[in-house]
VOGU-3710 file (C-alpha; in Angstrom, 3 decimals, decimal comma):
1> mpfvvlrrld> 3,939/3,816/-27,051  3,816/0,845/-29,465  5,457/2,972/-32,171  8,335/3,786/-29,801  8,809/0,100/-28,946  8,553/-0,931/-32,589  11,094/1,664/-33,719  13,447/0,632/-30,907  13,279/-3,016/-31,996  13,779/-1,995/-35,627
11> cileptkdav> 16,980/-0,112/-34,711  18,298/-2,980/-32,589  17,679/-5,628/-35,278  18,849/-3,589/-38,285  22,592/-4,545/-38,102  21,797/-8,285/-38,172  18,890/-8,138/-40,610  20,734/-9,790/-43,484  22,128/-12,548/-41,261  18,642/-13,365/-39,943
21> lkahaglppg> 17,120/-13,459/-43,425  19,919/-15,738/-44,628  19,500/-18,057/-41,632  15,725/-18,088/-42,120  16,075/-19,002/-45,798  18,405/-21,864/-44,888  16,106/-23,484/-42,307  15,330/-27,101/-43,193  11,672/-27,915/-43,932  9,617/-29,246/-41,010
31> ideqtrdmml> 11,915/-27,801/-38,346  10,297/-27,488/-34,918  9,537/-24,065/-33,476  12,040/-24,192/-30,608  14,969/-25,148/-32,873  13,982/-22,464/-35,394  13,964/-19,817/-32,681  17,354/-20,847/-31,327  18,949/-20,765/-34,800  17,558/-17,321/-35,571
41> ygaigggirv> 18,525/-15,995/-32,108  22,030/-17,274/-32,845  22,119/-15,309/-36,102  21,464/-12,121/-34,129  23,780/-12,851/-31,191  24,256/-10,708/-28,103  21,676/-12,672/-26,116  18,822/-10,952/-27,954  15,731/-13,172/-27,990  13,695/-11,500/-30,718
51> yntstltfak> 13,849/-11,624/-34,514  11,917/-10,458/-37,566  11,830/-12,533/-40,775  10,319/-9,845/-43,008  12,495/-8,114/-45,609  10,854/-4,880/-44,505  12,382/-2,345/-42,148  11,284/1,170/-41,205  13,676/2,513/-43,839  12,246/0,257/-46,580
61> iraqnpsdvh> 8,640/1,011/-45,630  9,471/4,713/-45,732  10,908/4,334/-49,249  7,741/2,703/-50,598  4,417/4,176/-51,624  2,752/6,001/-48,667  -0,585/4,424/-49,607  0,879/0,999/-48,685  2,090/2,003/-45,220  -0,803/0,342/-43,344
71> kniiayitaf> -0,379/-2,955/-45,177  3,429/-2,873/-44,811  3,409/-2,184/-41,055  0,977/-5,079/-40,476  3,223/-7,377/-42,524  6,278/-6,194/-40,593  4,649/-6,822/-37,202  3,374/-10,294/-38,083  6,902/-11,344/-39,101  8,234/-10,914/-35,574
81> sdsvrdvfld> 8,897/-13,871/-33,315  5,792/-15,069/-31,460  6,429/-13,336/-28,144  6,843/-9,893/-29,720  3,971/-10,359/-32,146  1,664/-11,188/-29,227  2,761/-8,039/-27,398  1,801/-5,792/-30,308  -1,423/-7,571/-31,213  -2,800/-8,549/-27,783
91> kflftdqlkr> -1,374/-6,050/-25,290  -0,836/-2,887/-27,327  -3,847/-3,645/-29,578  -1,696/-2,050/-32,244  -3,748/-3,134/-35,255  -6,748/-1,197/-33,898  -4,610/1,897/-33,438  -3,161/1,564/-36,928  -6,658/1,336/-38,417  -7,801/4,484/-36,583
101> ladatilwkv> -4,747/6,376/-37,837  -5,269/5,080/-41,379  -8,962/6,005/-41,350  -7,994/9,498/-40,214  -5,420/9,671/-43,086  -2,568/10,523/-40,702  -0,848/7,124/-40,432  1,890/8,037/-42,915  2,687/11,304/-41,110  2,924/9,530/-37,759
111> feqfasldlr> 5,024/6,699/-39,173  7,398/9,132/-40,897  8,040/10,959/-37,635  9,002/7,735/-35,850  11,054/6,481/-38,794  13,221/9,577/-38,489  14,093/8,842/-34,838  17,483/7,309/-34,057  16,771/4,849/-31,246  19,856/2,673/-31,700
121> peavstlamg> 21,376/1,519/-28,367  24,494/3,514/-29,246  22,403/6,681/-29,470  19,849/5,998/-26,701  20,921/3,765/-23,827  18,657/1,255/-22,112  18,486/3,580/-19,091  17,486/6,522/-21,303  14,822/4,386/-22,984  13,429/3,603/-19,560
131> ylfedlirrf> 13,127/7,305/-18,828  11,494/7,823/-22,232  8,887/5,115/-21,623  8,119/6,438/-18,166  7,786/10,015/-19,373  5,242/8,879/-21,956  3,328/7,017/-19,258  3,467/10,080/-16,983  2,009/12,300/-19,704  -0,724/9,758/-20,392
141> seisnetage> -1,499/9,482/-16,666  -1,941/13,244/-16,341  -4,446/13,241/-19,202  -6,466/10,239/-18,075  -6,203/10,841/-14,310  -4,744/7,396/-13,685  -4,240/6,506/-10,038  -0,986/7,778/-8,549  1,694/5,184/-8,015  0,175/2,624/-10,385
151> hftprevirl> 2,858/2,736/-13,066  6,442/3,435/-12,138  8,936/4,706/-9,601  11,549/7,446/-10,050  14,958/6,014/-10,850  16,708/7,489/-7,819  14,125/5,827/-5,547  14,709/2,479/-7,272  18,470/2,880/-6,863  17,997/3,578/-3,171
161> ivdliivndd> 15,856/0,456/-2,698  18,337/-1,680/-4,623  21,289/-0,332/-2,626  19,459/-1,032/0,634  18,551/-4,642/-0,175  22,048/-5,650/-1,352  24,294/-3,592/0,952  24,388/-6,280/3,638  25,057/-9,088/1,139  28,563/-8,136/-0,018
171> eklrgqgiir> 30,210/-11,419/0,892  27,381/-13,537/-0,527  27,644/-11,845/-3,921  31,375/-12,249/-4,495  33,058/-14,905/-6,611  32,234/-17,111/-9,587  29,069/-19,088/-10,249  26,777/-16,792/-8,267  23,130/-16,831/-9,411  20,495/-14,444/-8,112
181> qiydpacgtg> 16,804/-14,318/-8,974  14,963/-10,991/-8,694  11,185/-10,598/-8,633  8,726/-7,718/-8,878  5,026/-8,654/-8,518  3,904/-5,303/-9,982  6,782/-4,795/-12,400  5,318/-2,089/-14,657  7,799/-1,304/-17,419  10,520/-3,282/-15,636
191> gmlalaeeal> 12,522/-0,360/-14,272  13,074/-1,923/-10,859  14,201/-5,228/-12,335  16,595/-3,551/-14,787  18,260/-1,340/-12,187  18,545/-4,204/-9,704  20,367/-6,259/-12,325  22,581/-3,297/-13,198  23,599/-2,842/-9,550  24,434/-6,528/-9,107
201> kefnpdirve> 26,458/-6,563/-12,340  28,415/-3,509/-11,221  29,256/-5,262/-7,957  30,109/-8,595/-9,582  30,367/-8,693/-13,413  30,361/-12,496/-13,327  27,061/-12,822/-11,491  24,129/-14,394/-13,339  20,895/-12,508/-12,802  17,465/-13,920/-13,652
211> lfgqelnges> 14,542/-11,498/-13,724  10,911/-12,355/-12,953  7,798/-10,220/-12,813  4,096/-9,872/-13,351  2,091/-6,887/-14,583  -1,608/-6,162/-15,062  -1,402/-3,087/-17,310  -1,173/-4,233/-20,940  1,079/-1,468/-22,265  3,457/-1,603/-19,293
221> fgicksdmlv> 3,648/-5,383/-19,675  4,400/-5,006/-23,378  7,264/-2,620/-22,710  8,722/-4,788/-19,957  8,556/-7,957/-22,022  10,086/-6,214/-25,037  12,936/-4,985/-22,867  13,547/-8,524/-21,578  13,717/-9,758/-25,174  16,370/-7,289/-26,303
231> tghdpeniaf> 18,478/-7,625/-23,149  18,789/-11,403/-23,381  16,401/-12,400/-20,589  13,765/-15,094/-20,801  10,572/-13,216/-21,756  8,441/-16,010/-20,324  9,561/-14,929/-16,844  7,446/-11,788/-17,268  3,801/-12,746/-16,857  0,634/-10,865/-17,631
241> gntltqdahk> -2,235/-10,737/-15,152  -3,268/-9,910/-11,596  -0,605/-11,109/-9,174  -3,035/-11,270/-6,234  -5,573/-13,509/-7,930  -3,456/-15,359/-10,530  0,054/-15,915/-9,217  2,042/-16,753/-12,348  5,128/-17,767/-10,331  3,308/-19,842/-7,759
251> drrfhymlsn> 6,019/-22,371/-6,923  9,032/-20,067/-7,177  11,113/-18,431/-4,462  13,438/-15,478/-5,040  16,621/-14,003/-3,586  15,567/-10,378/-3,986  12,112/-8,888/-4,309  11,306/-5,243/-4,828  8,158/-3,437/-5,802  6,081/-0,282/-5,825
261> ppygvdwkky> 2,546/-1,706/-5,713  -0,433/0,540/-6,420  -1,455/2,352/-3,258  -4,801/3,784/-2,356  -6,408/1,389/-4,852  -9,220/-0,869/-3,678  -9,405/-4,587/-4,377  -13,176/-4,888/-4,250  -13,505/-5,980/-7,893  -11,406/-9,099/-7,369
271> qepireeaat> -11,878/-9,785/-3,661  -13,574/-13,184/-3,938  -10,522/-15,335/-4,825  -8,424/-13,490/-2,226  -10,962/-14,013/0,547  -11,402/-17,636/-0,503  -7,648/-18,284/-0,351  -7,417/-16,636/3,071  -10,348/-18,676/4,406  -9,448/-22,064/2,941
281> qgndgrfgag> -5,643/-22,043/3,076  -4,981/-19,894/6,138  -1,296/-19,774/7,000  -0,552/-22,252/4,224  -1,615/-19,609/1,701  -0,465/-16,069/1,072  -3,027/-14,141/3,104  -3,311/-16,102/6,333  -2,085/-13,234/8,522  -5,103/-11,070/7,716
291> lprisdgqll> -6,809/-8,986/5,068  -6,508/-5,195/4,962  -9,528/-2,987/4,374  -11,047/-3,184/0,918  -9,911/0,347/0,019  -6,163/-0,409/-0,013  -4,393/-3,567/-1,152  -0,753/-2,682/-0,467  -0,357/-5,161/2,387  -1,713/-7,927/0,151
301> flqhmiskmr> 1,271/-7,421/-2,158  3,655/-7,455/0,795  2,183/-10,716/2,133  2,464/-12,182/-1,364  6,158/-11,266/-1,487  6,819/-12,731/1,964  5,287/-16,008/0,772  8,034/-16,150/-1,859  10,965/-15,939/0,544  13,562/-18,668/0,178
311> tdeigsrigi> 14,006/-20,953/3,157  17,636/-21,933/2,477  20,749/-20,527/4,160  20,813/-17,543/1,784  17,257/-16,422/2,462  15,559/-13,475/0,784  15,427/-9,703/1,019  12,463/-7,513/0,192  12,328/-3,803/-0,599  8,884/-2,310/-1,116
321> vmngsplftg> 7,749/1,314/-1,270  4,302/2,167/0,101  2,466/5,173/1,455  1,863/5,767/5,163  -1,339/3,753/5,454  0,262/0,313/6,103  2,226/1,782/9,033  -0,656/2,602/11,325  -4,072/2,146/9,694  -6,372/-0,168/11,640
331> gagsgeseir> -6,707/-0,672/15,395  -5,996/-3,738/17,484  -7,493/-6,855/15,932  -7,926/-5,290/12,473  -6,506/-6,917/9,363  -3,738/-4,329/9,019  -2,705/-4,614/12,660  -2,641/-8,400/12,493  -0,459/-8,312/9,382  2,001/-5,946/11,118
341> rwmlendwie> 1,925/-8,194/14,182  2,674/-11,245/12,029  5,653/-9,563/10,368  7,113/-8,121/13,581  6,644/-11,234/15,689  8,320/-13,276/12,945  11,223/-10,790/12,988  11,069/-10,047/9,268  11,107/-6,227/9,275  14,671/-4,915/9,254
351> aivalptdlf> 14,067/-1,228/8,646  11,609/1,360/7,369  12,828/4,523/5,635  10,669/7,647/5,413  11,232/9,351/2,053  10,705/13,035/1,220  7,416/14,265/-0,186  7,035/15,319/-3,848  9,234/12,485/-5,162  6,728/10,795/-7,455
361> yntgiqtyvw> 5,370/11,958/-10,779  1,688/11,501/-9,995  1,476/12,384/-6,307  3,191/14,511/-3,688  2,383/12,351/-0,647  5,055/10,906/1,607  6,162/7,337/1,000  8,146/4,768/2,960  10,553/1,996/1,967  10,096/-1,218/3,954
371> lltnhrdrrr> 13,050/-3,603/4,141  12,370/-7,195/5,144  14,419/-10,374/5,325  14,191/-13,894/6,722  17,969/-14,206/7,108  19,074/-11,534/9,580  22,449/-10,443/10,713  22,909/-11,468/14,351  23,097/-7,872/15,564  19,719/-7,072/13,989
381> rgkvqlidas> 17,724/-9,927/15,479  14,627/-8,652/17,217  15,417/-5,079/16,173  13,768/-2,646/13,758  15,540/0,446/12,448  13,554/3,563/11,580  15,262/6,105/9,311  13,778/9,534/8,703  15,222/10,491/5,315  12,613/13,166/4,642
391> gerfwapmrk> 14,886/16,068/5,631  16,629/18,499/3,295  20,025/16,873/3,806  18,875/13,961/1,634  17,104/15,651/-1,292  17,413/18,543/-3,706  14,767/20,538/-5,611  14,470/19,765/-9,312  15,302/22,477/-11,782  12,123/21,631/-13,676
401> nlgskrreir> 9,123/19,885/-12,178  7,855/16,670/-13,787  4,174/16,503/-12,918  4,003/16,312/-9,122  7,692/15,456/-8,877  9,479/18,505/-7,475  12,317/16,838/-5,580  14,879/14,117/-6,149  17,106/12,174/-3,800  20,709/13,271/-4,329
411> ddgreaithi> 23,438/10,680/-4,894  25,164/11,670/-1,661  21,795/11,478/0,113  21,258/7,956/-1,191  24,742/6,950/-0,073  24,095/8,444/3,376  20,820/6,555/3,805  22,498/3,312/2,743  25,369/3,952/5,164  22,957/4,669/8,037
421> fhemangggp> 21,163/1,398/7,393  24,308/-0,677/6,900  25,971/0,636/10,047  22,751/0,550/12,123  23,426/4,143/13,153  21,695/4,891/16,437  22,100/6,988/19,559  24,886/9,545/19,369  26,736/10,705/16,277  25,792/12,796/13,254
431> wsavskifda> 22,755/10,663/12,381  21,169/10,370/15,816  18,260/12,631/14,844  17,314/10,589/11,780  17,969/6,968/12,800  16,623/5,046/15,773  16,709/1,354/16,705  13,778/-0,294/18,469  12,850/-3,718/19,732  10,115/-5,220/17,563
441> sdfgyreirv> 7,876/-5,388/20,637  8,177/-1,607/21,085  5,562/-1,199/18,343  3,095/-3,503/20,094  0,373/-2,462/22,475  -2,468/-3,986/24,428  -5,856/-2,336/24,023  -7,844/-2,824/27,242  -11,494/-1,911/27,822  -12,111/0,295/30,857
451> erplrlnfqs> -15,627/0,287/32,272  -17,319/2,642/34,712  -20,483/1,872/36,679  -23,937/2,799/35,459  -25,649/5,392/37,699  -29,273/6,312/36,971  -32,088/8,270/38,542  -35,749/7,536/37,795  -38,842/9,722/37,708  -42,330/9,772/36,280
461> speriaqlkl> -42,390/13,132/34,502  -44,195/14,378/31,353  -40,916/14,614/29,427  -39,889/11,057/30,244  -43,385/9,652/29,643  -43,208/11,239/26,159  -40,046/9,197/25,486  -41,847/6,008/26,536  -44,580/6,645/23,965  -41,911/6,380/21,219
471> akpflkldpa> -40,366/3,134/22,465  -40,858/0,179/20,067  -41,938/-2,388/22,730  -44,579/0,084/23,950  -45,829/0,800/20,416  -46,346/-2,926/19,814  -49,014/-3,045/22,586  -52,704/-2,789/21,790  -54,087/0,756/22,252  -56,049/-0,311/25,335
481> dqddvlnvia> -52,939/-1,830/26,926  -50,977/1,333/26,097  -53,596/3,423/27,919  -53,425/1,112/30,969  -49,627/1,407/31,165  -49,685/5,199/30,762  -52,387/5,496/33,414  -50,290/3,531/35,918  -47,155/5,589/35,255  -48,885/8,976/35,217
491> nrlpttlfke> -51,298/8,471/38,091  -50,071/5,663/40,342  -46,284/6,157/40,373  -44,827/8,745/42,751  -43,413/11,791/40,967  -40,460/11,940/43,331  -36,889/11,462/41,973  -35,566/7,983/42,719  -31,770/7,627/42,931  -31,762/3,888/43,514
501> rpafeaaltk> -33,051/1,517/40,830  -34,326/-1,194/43,259  -36,544/1,363/45,030  -38,022/2,560/41,732  -38,566/-1,003/40,470  -40,389/-1,821/43,716  -42,621/1,250/43,297  -43,333/0,317/39,662  -44,231/-3,278/40,593  -46,559/-2,074/43,342
511> alkgagvkig> -48,284/0,418/41,023  -48,812/-2,163/38,261  -50,113/-4,758/40,714  -52,478/-2,262/42,323  -53,965/-1,436/38,912  -54,118/-5,083/37,850  -51,893/-4,410/34,818  -49,490/-7,083/33,614  -46,575/-6,339/31,289  -43,816/-8,382/29,661
521> apvrkailsa> -40,085/-8,007/30,168  -39,519/-5,922/26,981  -42,127/-3,337/28,033  -40,779/-3,238/31,577  -37,282/-2,645/30,186  -38,625/0,137/27,951  -40,252/1,832/30,960  -37,034/1,718/32,966  -35,061/3,100/30,036  -37,493/5,921/29,203
531> lserdesaai> -37,971/7,094/32,793  -34,255/7,122/33,659  -31,412/9,582/33,222  -27,714/9,324/33,978  -26,846/10,876/37,313  -23,366/10,820/38,876  -24,917/11,304/42,317  -27,218/8,268/41,933  -26,499/4,818/43,319  -24,661/2,270/41,154
541> cldgdgrpep> -26,918/-0,101/39,229  -26,140/-3,747/40,014  -26,795/-6,883/37,956  -28,408/-10,069/39,196  -25,161/-11,233/40,798  -24,688/-7,982/42,670  -21,916/-6,690/40,399  -21,835/-3,131/39,027  -23,307/-2,778/35,565  -21,065/-0,973/33,041
551> dpelrdhevv> -22,238/2,263/31,476  -21,729/1,979/27,669  -21,524/5,751/27,327  -18,616/5,937/29,786  -16,763/2,996/28,262  -13,201/3,792/27,192  -10,209/1,976/25,760  -6,664/2,440/26,971  -3,554/1,605/24,941  -0,927/-0,061/27,105
561> plkedwkdyv> 2,612/-0,645/25,761  3,161/-4,348/25,246  6,219/-4,310/27,485  4,243/-2,947/30,448  1,932/-4,872/32,781  -1,594/-3,610/32,209  -2,371/-3,686/35,923  0,509/-1,323/36,671  -0,645/0,960/33,876  -4,218/1,085/35,203
571> arevtpfvpd> -3,014/1,760/38,743  -0,958/4,700/37,483  -3,043/6,171/34,658  -6,669/5,266/35,420  -7,500/4,526/39,049  -6,192/7,853/40,505  -8,603/9,758/38,256  -11,634/7,430/38,181  -11,493/5,222/41,296  -14,701/3,355/40,440
581> awvdetyrdd> -13,410/2,165/37,031  -12,464/-1,426/36,285  -11,014/-3,403/33,374  -13,266/-5,782/31,443  -11,135/-8,915/31,500  -13,414/-10,694/29,026  -12,292/-8,272/26,292  -9,560/-10,402/24,712  -7,941/-11,603/21,491  -9,457/-14,605/19,779
591> adkgvgrvgy> -6,391/-16,536/20,900  -7,299/-15,640/24,513  -3,673/-15,156/25,526  -4,303/-12,289/27,890  -6,504/-9,389/28,853  -7,174/-6,925/26,045  -6,437/-7,072/22,350  -2,898/-6,898/20,998  -2,172/-4,456/18,194  0,871/-3,139/16,343
601> einfnryfyr> 1,474/0,221/14,705  4,557/2,145/13,578  4,019/5,863/14,027  6,967/7,806/12,595  5,750/11,131/13,943  5,862/9,799/17,481  9,552/8,960/17,192  10,802/11,807/14,984  8,592/14,722/16,002  10,473/17,988/15,927
611> yvaprplaei> 9,039/20,847/17,932  9,010/24,152/16,078  8,426/27,124/18,354  5,767/29,571/17,139  6,815/33,095/16,184  6,689/35,714/18,943  3,345/37,495/19,213  5,011/40,884/18,787  6,420/39,806/15,420  3,024/38,530/14,208
621> daelktletd> 1,306/41,702/15,422  3,802/43,904/13,591  3,292/41,923/10,381  -0,505/42,292/10,653  -0,203/46,054/11,108  2,035/46,290/8,039  -0,482/44,316/5,980  -3,332/46,515/7,217  -1,420/49,618/6,119  -0,724/48,109/2,693
631> ianllkevag> -4,396/47,211/2,224  -5,493/50,715/3,272  -3,128/52,298/0,735  -4,415/50,006/-2,032  -8,005/50,946/-1,201  -7,105/54,653/-1,423  -5,660/54,079/-4,893  -8,820/52,257/-5,999  -11,025/55,042/-4,620  -9,084/57,557/-6,696
//
């Protein structure tokens, strides 16, 4: 990877090498670093923000003695401008790699192979270089079993996300003097940022685009920063580090944000600063809405991006691709549900697009593009559009698989998805089966706790007395006291079956008093528990206030749509089947706004389920008989 980047830079800088050396030789003594950089950048031109002051090039190193190749490459690298030199030394750890190759006596052979490559921009475009970098990463990931989704996103998926986040901004992007800032908190090699800029430039050549990002993987960061240098962007806008714990763009807000954060990756190793921010800053911080389970940090990235929305009249748009977990994982009151609730009740989610499976290089699972904004079109207020773009009309099989990637979104499929979103296709028409519009509250529900009364019978029997002997409160008694209790229960209590708890308690009290045995409340409770069994024909057990006691084993939870009154739901769905049931009205949200706990989930299968009728039994039977015949014939051949 570092050799590819180094050779690319060598090819880009070769035409202006003499001009840079001349400008470097003419620098006045004592010049400050910033002025020096600007003068040397000017000698290169084209907005390129990288230079090399060594007289060496790949061609000159190749022409010298092979035994000097290690020394010459080190000298060449250290002559780069500071930002590039740091990438090779700190992020690629290139000097260590060079030493290993030199010690193995293969450095010259490796160098010669790369020196023969033509990586000039005229021969290999920026887009093609992006594919090259990502293919190298894909091959590395397959060898080292890196986590799927950690590195990069297929180009056609990026193009789709970019099209979706800018399609509704046509008027805002026209004209002169337009500036747009784009941000990716997990930018990888910078593919999303580069394609977003390309799309905006195609729409308006005069637009000024500023790119920002942050990346944790050293090699990916090195590639992204190098690309920013040679394309004229400020390399300092690309930061190294963990976005969730060390936000390098803390005070910035962005017009467009897009990302493919790592999914299915836990955040246990760096949870402390995240939990501390959530606890101390609350809604003033990034994670005030809630924290997802430790095994998946995708919704942390999404909350981080929402915190960077602009609050002016232009607002911000977000496009993020995630797996299915953030849609429905977690019940009412969980961190995931509360985050979904926060986003939906703030009317930020515009649409969610289900993508086909087998799109990514490292995994075949289904993914979803979430589109969010804080500056909605009037017709979209309070609405969420779901688009099922997983069908065959949107994708095509690849002629050659790339890892797990077996499909790609066709250009006409991408245009169709963008059109469906832009036009808010819903109801009738050719897209009615793949696009549906919902109120944000349609995804909300109220989880209520339904209780049923406790009904117990009681009896002094050998089997139940054996259970009492294992009860902890009973085992804590002295052996003599244990014998006294067992004697009362075995010999003084009636062996009849009691179906009313008060009658049994009265008999127990009488038996204990008659034997002169005194017991504490814990032992008495243990006796009642051990000598009882659930019995639907028994009388209801009442508490001290005469109210029915709930049976924990019969407890159930019902999910009531948020738009429906829970009392009407219970009268229709519960009471006709279990007349003695009631709703525990103390089971509430922390906010105590109503009975039950409010939750939100977005279940695509519920809205886009397609029934596929099973094959007729006669057809299956005929196929089985054919297979049986084939197997029998094969066995005859084996038997000779």
